[in-house]
C-alpha positions as CSV (number, residue, x, y, z in Angstrom):
1,M,6.6,11.6,-3.1
2,V,5.4,14.3,-0.5
3,T,6.8,11.7,2.9
4,S,9.5,10.6,0.7
5,K,11.0,14.0,0.1
6,G,10.1,15.7,3.6
7,Y,7.4,17.9,2.2
8,G,4.9,17.3,4.1
9,L,4.4,20.3,6.4
10,A,5.3,22.4,3.6
11,V,1.9,23.8,3.5
12,P,1.0,24.5,7.3
13,D,-2.6,25.2,7.4
14,W,-5.3,23.0,6.0
15,P,-8.0,23.4,4.3
16,T,-6.4,26.5,3.2
17,T,-3.0,26.7,1.3
18,F,-1.6,29.3,3.3
19,G,-4.9,31.6,3.9
20,Y,-5.9,30.9,0.5
21,N,-8.8,28.4,-0.8
22,M,-6.7,25.4,-1.9
23,F,-8.5,25.7,-5.2
24,M,-7.7,29.9,-5.6
25,F,-3.9,29.3,-4.5
26,P,-1.6,31.2,-7.3
27,I,0.0,29.1,-9.5
28,S,2.8,31.1,-9.2
29,Q,3.6,29.9,-5.5
30,W,3.7,26.3,-6.8
31,I,7.3,26.4,-5.9
32,G,9.8,23.8,-4.3
33,G,8.1,21.9,-1.3
34,I,4.4,23.8,-1.8
35,F,4.5,21.9,-5.3
36,F,4.6,18.7,-3.8
37,E,2.4,19.0,-0.8
38,H,-0.5,21.7,-2.4
39,T,-0.9,18.9,-5.8
40,H,-1.3,16.1,-3.6
41,R,-4.2,18.0,-2.1
42,L,-6.0,18.8,-5.3
43,I,-5.3,15.2,-6.3
44,A,-6.9,14.2,-3.6
45,S,-10.0,16.5,-4.0
46,I,-10.1,15.1,-7.3
47,V,-10.0,11.6,-6.0
48,G,-13.1,12.5,-3.9
49,L,-15.2,14.2,-6.5
50,L,-14.9,10.8,-8.3
51,T,-15.6,8.5,-5.9
52,I,-18.8,10.7,-5.0
53,I,-19.5,10.2,-8.7
54,L,-18.6,6.5,-8.2
55,A,-21.0,6.1,-5.8
56,I,-24.0,8.2,-7.5
57,W,-23.6,6.0,-10.6
58,L,-23.3,2.6,-9.0
59,W,-26.7,3.7,-6.8
60,R,-27.9,4.3,-10.4
61,V,-27.4,1.1,-12.5
62,E,-26.0,-1.7,-10.2
63,D,-28.3,-4.6,-9.1
64,R,-26.9,-5.9,-6.8
65,Q,-27.0,-4.0,-3.4
66,W,-23.3,-5.2,-2.0
67,V,-21.8,-3.9,-4.5
68,R,-24.0,-0.3,-4.3
69,S,-23.2,-0.1,-0.1
70,L,-19.6,-1.0,-1.5
71,G,-20.2,2.8,-3.0
72,V,-21.4,4.8,-0.1
73,I,-18.7,2.8,2.0
74,A,-16.0,4.1,-0.4
75,V,-17.3,7.9,0.3
76,A,-17.1,7.6,3.8
77,A,-13.6,6.5,3.5
78,V,-12.7,8.9,1.5
79,I,-14.0,11.5,3.6
80,L,-12.1,10.3,6.9
81,Q,-9.1,9.8,4.7
82,G,-9.3,13.4,3.6
83,I,-9.8,14.5,7.5
84,L,-6.7,12.1,8.4
85,G,-4.4,13.9,6.1
86,G,-6.0,17.6,7.8
87,L,-5.0,16.7,11.1
88,R,-1.8,15.5,10.2
89,V,-1.1,19.0,9.0
90,T,-2.5,20.8,11.7
91,T,-1.9,18.3,15.0
92,M,1.7,17.6,13.4
93,R,1.6,14.0,14.6
94,D,3.6,11.4,12.8
95,Q,1.0,8.6,14.2
96,I,-1.5,10.3,12.0
97,G,0.3,10.3,9.3
98,I,1.2,6.4,9.5
99,F,-2.7,5.8,9.9
100,H,-2.9,8.1,6.7
101,A,-1.1,6.3,4.7
102,C,-2.8,2.9,6.2
103,V,-6.3,4.0,4.9
104,A,-4.9,4.7,1.8
105,Q,-4.3,1.2,0.8
106,A,-7.4,0.0,2.3
107,F,-9.4,2.7,0.0
108,L,-6.9,1.7,-2.8
109,A,-7.9,-2.4,-1.9
110,L,-12.0,-1.2,-1.9
111,L,-11.8,0.6,-5.5
112,V,-9.6,-2.2,-6.8
113,F,-12.3,-4.5,-5.9
114,I,-15.4,-2.6,-6.5
115,A,-13.5,-2.3,-10.0
116,L,-13.0,-6.3,-10.5
117,V,-17.0,-6.6,-9.5
118,R,-17.7,-4.7,-12.2
119,T,-16.6,-6.4,-15.0
120,N,-18.0,-9.8,-17.4
121,L,-14.9,-11.7,-15.9
122,W,-16.4,-11.5,-12.4
123,R,-20.0,-12.1,-14.0
124,N,-18.1,-15.4,-16.1
125,L,-16.1,-17.3,-14.3
126,P,-16.3,-20.8,-15.0
127,N,-16.3,-24.0,-12.9
128,T,-12.7,-24.9,-12.4
129,H,-13.4,-28.2,-10.6
130,V,-10.0,-27.7,-8.7
131,D,-10.1,-27.1,-4.7
132,L,-9.1,-23.6,-4.7
133,A,-9.5,-23.3,-0.8
134,R,-5.4,-24.0,-0.1
135,I,-4.3,-21.4,-2.7
136,G,-6.9,-18.9,-1.3
137,N,-5.8,-19.0,2.3
138,I,-2.2,-18.9,1.1
139,A,-3.0,-15.9,-1.1
140,L,-4.9,-14.0,2.0
141,T,-2.3,-14.7,4.4
142,T,0.5,-13.0,1.9
143,T,-2.1,-10.1,1.0
144,I,-2.6,-9.8,5.0
145,A,1.3,-9.8,4.9
146,I,2.1,-7.0,2.5
147,Y,-1.1,-4.9,4.2
148,L,1.3,-5.1,7.4
149,Q,4.4,-4.1,5.2
150,L,3.1,-1.2,4.1
151,A,2.5,-0.1,7.7
152,L,5.8,-1.2,8.8
153,G,7.6,1.0,5.8
154,A,4.6,3.8,6.5
155,T,5.9,3.5,10.4
156,M,9.4,4.0,8.7
157,R,9.0,6.6,6.7
158,H,6.9,8.8,8.9
159,Q,9.9,8.7,11.4
160,H,11.9,11.4,9.1
161,R,15.3,9.8,9.9
162,D,18.0,8.4,8.2
163,L,18.1,5.2,7.5
164,A,18.4,2.5,10.5
165,I,20.8,0.1,8.9
166,L,22.6,1.3,5.6
167,D,23.6,-1.9,4.2
168,F,22.1,-4.9,2.7
169,P,21.7,-7.7,2.6
170,T,23.7,-7.4,5.8
171,A,22.4,-5.6,8.7
172,N,25.3,-3.3,9.9
173,G,27.9,-5.7,8.4
174,A,25.9,-8.5,10.2
175,W,23.0,-11.3,9.5
176,I,21.4,-10.5,12.6
177,P,22.5,-7.1,13.9
178,D,24.3,-6.5,17.2
179,T,22.0,-3.9,19.6
180,S,23.7,-4.1,22.3
181,A,24.5,-0.6,24.4
182,D,28.2,-1.1,23.3
183,A,27.3,-2.1,19.7
184,L,24.8,0.8,19.4
185,Q,27.5,3.2,20.7
186,K,30.0,2.5,18.2
187,I,27.0,2.3,15.3
188,N,26.1,6.2,16.7
189,L,29.8,6.9,16.7
190,W,30.3,6.0,13.2
191,R,27.1,7.7,12.3
192,D,27.7,10.8,13.9
193,A,31.5,10.7,11.9
194,R,29.1,10.9,9.1
195,A,26.3,13.7,10.0
196,L,23.7,11.0,10.3
197,S,21.0,10.7,12.7
198,D,21.4,8.2,16.1
199,V,19.5,5.1,15.7
200,N,18.1,2.8,18.9
201,A,17.6,-1.2,19.1
202,F,14.0,-0.4,17.8
203,Q,14.3,1.2,14.9
204,I,17.0,-1.1,13.8
205,W,14.7,-4.3,14.4
206,L,11.8,-2.4,13.1
207,Q,13.9,-2.2,10.0
208,M,14.8,-6.0,10.3
209,A,11.1,-6.7,10.8
210,H,10.8,-5.2,7.3
211,R,13.0,-7.1,6.1
212,F,11.7,-10.5,7.3
213,L,8.5,-9.8,6.6
214,A,9.6,-9.4,3.0
215,L,10.8,-12.8,2.5
216,L,7.4,-14.0,4.2
217,I,5.7,-12.3,1.4
218,A,8.0,-13.3,-1.4
219,M,7.3,-17.1,0.1
220,G,3.5,-16.9,-0.3
221,V,3.5,-15.4,-3.6
222,I,5.8,-18.2,-4.7
223,M,3.8,-20.4,-3.1
224,T,0.2,-19.0,-5.2
225,F,2.0,-19.0,-8.1
226,T,3.5,-22.7,-8.3
227,R,0.0,-23.7,-7.1
228,A,-2.3,-21.5,-9.2
229,R,-0.6,-21.9,-12.7
230,E,-3.4,-24.6,-13.9
231,T,-6.3,-22.1,-12.6
232,P,-7.8,-19.3,-13.5
233,L,-5.2,-17.5,-10.8
234,R,-2.6,-17.7,-13.2
235,R,-1.8,-14.9,-14.9
236,L,-2.4,-12.6,-11.8
237,S,-0.5,-15.2,-10.2
238,I,2.7,-14.4,-12.7
239,L,2.2,-10.5,-11.9
240,W,2.4,-10.8,-8.6
241,L,5.5,-13.4,-8.9
242,I,7.3,-10.3,-11.2
243,G,6.1,-7.8,-8.6
244,V,7.5,-9.6,-5.3
245,F,11.0,-9.1,-7.5
246,V,10.5,-5.8,-8.5
247,Q,10.1,-4.8,-5.2
248,I,12.7,-6.6,-3.7
249,T,15.0,-5.3,-5.7
250,L,13.4,-1.4,-4.8
251,G,14.0,-2.3,-1.3
252,A,17.3,-2.9,-1.8
253,W,18.0,-0.1,-4.3
254,V,16.1,2.2,-1.4
255,I,18.9,1.3,1.0
256,W,21.8,1.4,-1.6
257,S,20.8,4.9,-2.6
258,N,20.1,5.8,1.4
259,K,16.8,6.5,0.8
260,A,16.3,8.4,-2.7
261,A,13.4,9.7,-2.4
262,D,12.2,8.6,-6.1
263,I,13.5,5.3,-5.4
264,A,12.0,4.9,-2.1
265,T,8.0,6.6,-3.8
266,A,8.5,3.5,-6.8
267,H,9.0,1.3,-3.7
268,V,5.8,2.5,-1.8
269,A,4.0,2.3,-5.2
270,V,4.6,-0.9,-6.2
271,G,3.8,-2.1,-2.6
272,A,0.6,-0.6,-3.6
273,I,0.1,-2.4,-6.5
274,M,1.1,-5.6,-4.9
275,F,-1.5,-5.3,-2.6
276,S,-4.0,-4.5,-5.0
277,L,-2.9,-7.5,-6.7
278,G,-3.2,-10.1,-3.9
279,V,-6.9,-8.4,-2.6
280,S,-7.9,-9.0,-6.8
281,I,-6.6,-12.8,-6.5
282,C,-8.2,-13.8,-3.2
283,A,-11.5,-12.4,-4.8
284,I,-11.3,-14.1,-7.5
285,A,-10.4,-17.5,-6.0
286,A,-13.3,-17.0,-3.3
287,R,-16.1,-16.0,-6.4
288,L,-14.2,-19.3,-8.2
289,Q,-14.9,-21.6,-4.9
290,R,-18.4,-20.2,-5.0
291,V,-19.1,-20.9,-8.3
292,D,-17.9,-24.3,-8.1
293,T,-20.2,-25.1,-5.0
294,R,-23.0,-24.5,-7.6
295,S,-24.7,-26.1,-10.4
296,T,-22.1,-26.6,-13.6
297,S,-25.4,-25.0,-15.2
298,P,-24.2,-21.3,-16.3
299,A,-27.0,-19.7,-15.7
300,E,-27.2,-20.9,-11.8
301,A,-23.3,-20.0,-11.2
302,V,-23.5,-16.6,-11.8
303,I,-23.8,-14.8,-8.5
304,A,-26.9,-11.7,-8.6
């Protein structure tokens, strides 16, 4: 919401808020863009505190060293994320904002994985006697593509400009946009008449890359679903399939609404959910493969 509404610098200082300790900032001044940016900081602080509690709890109750280590990595990641958020404000560099967005998604994936490996489902996955290598490879490739897609989306959002392409499914009236000098001049004259920012070929092709990658992701999700129907991954693959159609619809709606803030935010949120589902599917597929390579005895199939 902060980025979609353009409120990233509504609070110009960090770690203070208009000179106040952020936890002491008067509620009466939580107005307009300040509300979104300040609330974002407070939620980030709560996430940081919960992450520290999670790491301590894992260290006390978890018998798997690698899971305990994941808790420590999560603390390091949330600290890095907080520093990046502060540097975005103090240096006013959009590149840091893009990196900040990408680290956020990676941090979310790490928390999802920690939650997954703590479940009874993870410990008690059955032998499937189904070759999951191909499913796992497709899911992994698709999940990596989703992460790249999130990075592309962050790059476009942090340009703080109007959409480079204002129609969908076509692009400036064509399936493959013309970005020659003459075409760009006509496009920008049309945009100037409507008080829209000028665009260049890079911005147009960046948005086209986002569209092309969305198509590849949809193909990967559909392939995963068709191959996972008779496996324990069936339910997650169904959710992934539903999510990709919701996400494509939201992406089109972002364009049709001229990047309405609430729609753009929903698009980002569903993207994060898609990434989380992909991480879960990849992790469970790898776990099932490992179980199948061991003895079929339930006692031996459980990994310490």
